[in-house]
Steps between C-alpha positions, in 0.01 A plus 500: 500500500659146460757429244261271309279806454775708342516487124755228380698778318554687819608210716862496603583148371339564171685826455834320573439231259399741220736794551773391750565571865641858436139609423383404839482749800666401819157401662427284188839323517450434882145382430625222261736389778225493760250326274193558727355774719248477786129518526527872583740606214614345181870422439582829336350696787695290748819562298438869507442476881849341532676746283329788697627364826849427360568757218811513287794303643337445843366171374845381447566512882172369615483183702248215494344650829473828342322377191273253704356797681316596184151343493484237238866442478601191698847361566492285182442790265734728702773228465426489118551877470833502697630199309417675171678824619797331623528305173496828311772648734731207440464519119580868504774499771794442250356671200731773390396774260701506178711812458447644160799731402577440131356392176688168539304449838176534309619279218593215758150557670325443171610138435132405458436729208832547334443245217119500507331508162265760606586843639453529874502842663629486856517766767732492809361693790779628722542677818733806571800254535434333162373196674241298314158521670317300231534410134198472283443404133267773377421384145571229264506561109631736244606810685328829406381806666145371540602167664722666764290766666646708781204411716592135483871578599426749781188369668708204653791746556270708724365200670850371586600849606814482296743795445613407150451249222701322229319374207624227260389285212629228281564503129423159355712587188813492708582861394508739805482810301190723617217557242333839463209360719750394762637855535151660487375262779804589706438879466133463584570304810759758615256786459230317686752411778604854550131594562477225762846555653607147404824507292533265199876419535546314186345281225695189429463287189599136549576205278649158565857613456483871541347821651474864425428802716276758327639748762 
């Protein structure tokens, strides 16, 4: 099947434009980079063939000669793949994970939401050393038990293989005192975390000038 025969909603480029790159598989991401396949296989099939020969991190050590051995992948496309990989490695080379140890650390890492007019519920996904793996905004709007569901919090936690999480949200009023809903949500997430083996370390309420640890 050629790419043009695949429904538009299932084509890599269309998926990326509509949902973002994180929704694409490795083969689909590589397919966008390659652009075209061969007479024998479309670009997605070609991508799968490359990833099968160079699984996981083996692609990072492949040479132009190694890639060029794959039918349909000439030196031009092989060079483009290697250039893209090298660019990614250089960007990530000096990236250091933030160390989250205290409520103040969380407050400092929430500069973008501290004085926002809408409540933003944020989750810090941490490893066993309290280093930040990822930070995600889970919901925006008035905070209540229906808006912040454990599924929305722990699904990415499992995806990132994190050991523990810290949750935080802002109070547009400027008063960091927790509401009954804030406490109820915290308890609900802690219970869900115990089942999954992912500890909810704390729930921090942040404002422009202050912060409060529900713990």
